[in-house]
C-alpha positions in Angstrom: 1.0 -21.2 -5.9 1.2 -23.2 -2.7 3.2 -22.1 0.3 5.4 -25.2 -0.1 6.2 -24.2 -3.7 7.1 -20.7 -2.6 9.3 -22.1 0.2 10.9 -24.6 -2.2 11.9 -21.7 -4.5 13.3 -19.8 -1.5 15.3 -22.8 -0.2 16.7 -23.3 -3.7 17.9 -19.7 -3.9 15.6 -19.0 -6.8 15.7 -15.1 -6.8 13.0 -15.1 -9.5 10.4 -15.9 -6.9 10.8 -12.3 -5.6 9.1 -10.7 -8.7 7.2 -13.7 -10.0 3.4 -13.1 -10.3 1.4 -15.6 -8.2 -1.4 -15.8 -5.7 -0.1 -16.8 -2.3 -1.8 -18.7 0.4 -3.2 -16.5 3.2 -0.9 -18.4 5.5 2.3 -17.7 3.6 3.8 -15.3 6.1 3.3 -17.7 9.0 4.7 -20.6 6.9 7.9 -18.6 6.1 8.2 -17.7 9.8 8.0 -21.4 10.8 10.6 -22.3 8.2 13.2 -19.7 9.2 15.3 -22.0 11.4 15.8 -24.3 8.4 16.7 -21.5 5.9 20.3 -20.5 5.3 21.5 -16.9 5.0 20.7 -16.4 1.3 17.3 -18.1 1.6 16.4 -15.7 4.4 17.4 -12.8 2.2 15.2 -14.0 -0.6 12.3 -14.5 1.9 12.7 -10.8 3.0 12.8 -9.6 -0.6 9.7 -11.7 -1.5 7.7 -10.4 1.5 8.7 -6.8 0.6 7.8 -7.1 -3.1 4.4 -8.7 -2.4 3.5 -6.5 0.6 1.7 -9.4 2.2 -0.6 -8.6 5.1 0.6 -9.4 8.7 4.2 -9.4 7.5 5.4 -6.6 9.8 5.8 -8.8 12.9 7.9 -11.3 11.0 10.1 -8.6 9.5 10.6 -7.1 13.0 11.6 -10.5 14.3 14.1 -10.8 11.5 15.8 -7.5 12.4 17.3 -9.6 15.2 18.9 -12.1 12.8 22.5 -13.1 13.7 23.6 -12.3 10.1 23.8 -8.6 9.6 22.9 -8.7 6.0 19.6 -10.4 6.8 18.9 -8.1 9.7 19.6 -5.0 7.7 17.4 -6.3 4.8 14.5 -6.8 7.2 15.0 -3.3 8.6 15.0 -1.8 5.1 11.9 -3.8 4.2 10.1 -2.5 7.3 10.8 1.1 6.2 8.6 0.4 3.2 5.9 -1.8 4.5 2.3 -0.6 5.2 2.0 -3.3 7.8 3.7 -1.4 10.6 3.9 -3.5 13.8 2.5 -2.1 17.1 4.8 0.6 18.6 5.1 -1.3 21.8 6.7 -4.2 19.9 9.0 -1.8 18.0 10.1 0.0 21.2 10.8 -3.4 22.9 13.0 -4.5 20.0 15.2 -1.4 19.7 17.4 -1.9 22.8 17.8 -5.6 21.8 19.3 -4.7 18.4 23.1 -4.1 18.5 23.5 -2.9 15.0 23.3 0.9 14.6 21.7 0.8 11.1 18.9 -1.5 12.4 18.2 0.5 15.5 18.0 3.7 13.4 15.5 2.1 11.0 13.4 0.9 14.0 13.3 4.3 15.6 12.0 5.7 12.3 9.5 2.9 12.1 8.2 3.8 15.6 7.6 7.3 14.3 5.6 5.9 11.4 3.0 4.4 13.8 1.9 8.1 14.6 1.1 6.9 18.1 1.6 10.2 20.0 0.6 8.3 23.2 4.1 6.7 23.1 6.0 9.9 22.7 7.5 9.8 26.2 8.4 6.2 25.8 10.3 7.0 22.6 12.0 9.9 24.2 13.2 7.7 27.0 14.8 5.3 24.6 16.2 8.1 22.5 17.9 9.7 25.6 19.9 6.4 26.1 21.1 6.2 22.5 24.9 6.5 22.3 25.5 6.6 18.6 25.0 10.1 17.3 23.7 9.1 13.9 21.2 6.8 15.4 20.3 9.5 18.0 19.4 11.7 15.0 17.1 9.1 13.7 15.5 8.8 17.1 15.1 12.6 17.3 13.4 12.8 13.9 11.0 9.9 14.9 10.1 11.9 18.1 9.3 14.9 15.8 7.0 12.6 13.9 5.1 11.7 17.1 4.6 15.4 17.9 7.6 16.3 20.0 7.8 20.1 19.9 11.2 20.7 21.5 12.6 18.1 19.1 10.9 19.8 16.2 12.5 23.1 17.1 15.9 21.4 17.3 15.5 19.7 14.0 14.3 22.9 12.2 17.6 24.5 13.4 19.5 21.5 12.0 17.8 22.2 8.6 18.7 25.8 8.7 22.3 25.2 9.5 22.9 22.1 7.3 26.0 21.9 5.2 26.1 20.5 1.7 27.4 17.1 2.8 24.4 16.9 5.2 21.7 18.1 2.8 20.7 14.7 1.3 20.1 13.2 4.7 18.2 16.2 5.9 15.9 16.1 2.9 15.3 12.3 3.4 14.1 13.3 6.9 11.9 16.1 5.6 10.2 13.6 3.2 9.8 11.2 6.1 8.1 13.8 8.2 5.9 15.2 5.4 5.4 18.5 7.1 5.6 21.4 4.6 6.1 23.9 7.4 9.6 22.4 8.1 10.6 23.3 4.5 10.9 26.9 5.7 14.2 25.8 7.2 15.6 25.5 3.7 15.3 29.3 3.0 19.1 29.7 3.6 19.8 26.9 1.1 18.4 28.9 -1.7 21.5 31.1 -1.9 24.0 28.2 -1.7 25.3 27.0 -5.0 27.5 24.3 -3.5 27.2 20.9 -5.4 25.6 18.1 -3.5 25.3 15.2 -6.0 25.6 14.4 -9.7 22.5 14.9 -11.8 23.2 12.5 -14.6 25.7 9.8 -15.5 29.4 9.9 -14.8 29.9 11.6 -18.2 27.5 14.3 -17.3 29.3 17.0 -15.4 26.1 18.7 -14.1 25.7 18.7 -10.3 22.6 19.3 -8.2 23.3 22.3 -6.0 22.0 22.8 -2.5 19.6 25.4 -3.8 18.2 23.0 -6.4 17.7 20.3 -3.7 15.8 22.9 -1.6 13.5 23.8 -4.4 12.7 20.3 -5.4 12.3 19.0 -1.9 9.9 21.9 -1.1 7.9 20.9 -4.2 7.8 17.2 -3.0 6.5 18.4 0.4 3.6 20.2 -1.3 4.7 23.8 -1.0 3.0 25.6 -3.8 5.0 27.6 -6.4 5.6 27.5 -10.1 8.2 24.8 -10.9 9.7 23.9 -14.3 10.8 21.2 -15.0 9.0 19.1 -12.3 12.0 17.1 -11.6 15.4 17.6 -10.0 17.4 20.0 -12.2 19.6 23.1 -12.1 16.7 25.5 -11.7 16.8 29.0 -13.1 17.0 32.0 -10.8 13.3 32.9 -11.3 12.2 29.4 -10.1 14.5 29.6 -7.1 13.0 33.0 -6.3 9.5 31.6 -6.6 10.4 28.9 -4.2 11.9 31.4 -1.7 8.8 33.5 -1.7 6.6 30.5 -1.0 8.9 29.3 1.8 8.9 32.7 3.4 5.1 32.7 3.4 4.9 29.4 5.3 3.7 29.5 9.0 6.2 28.8 11.7 
């Protein structure tokens, strides 16, 4: 499929192009980038979704550029796509973009993207930006990204956040734990194992079962690679014996 055919579908708001199977020209990302000024809001959203679905090489820089789009829905879509791409732009480009982005959601995604570079040489530069962040939710994203780059004081602070998390904070905390992929941090969830407070619904609206904080701790520890017997191997209301297995494994983790 030629680049012009892809762009024609994007211009015509053909959402089917997102999942359509085709072989794209190696220049497709550059072609979309050059066409952006002529694309309306919906077309730019389709372009982002198509890039994300196809995981095209060299798309990270274009998505980073699109996080500065004047339309929030487009900018946020680019930020979400960047959180999934394997083509992470250089950290210097990400750090340069962060203070230029006014939207809190976009800045938060970019901080986390910076952490995904695993470039520990830029730890101090990231800390410098994080120190200037005024939005507390975005500052939390920045703190976690700093942990990803090896920040030890930030790691200790985050671990304390895990230990003291309330049920309404648990889902966000576990998202961060999966982002960091450090099984040792799962140790902070030991206190969750005795907490039966509901966090979210397990099934449909007609299913009254709720995942408890203890269930979330068990399953997240499993996802992070902490070894213990788990049955079933999915989110569920786990039996007391499974929760006890998880507790023993978490206590055995190094600090």
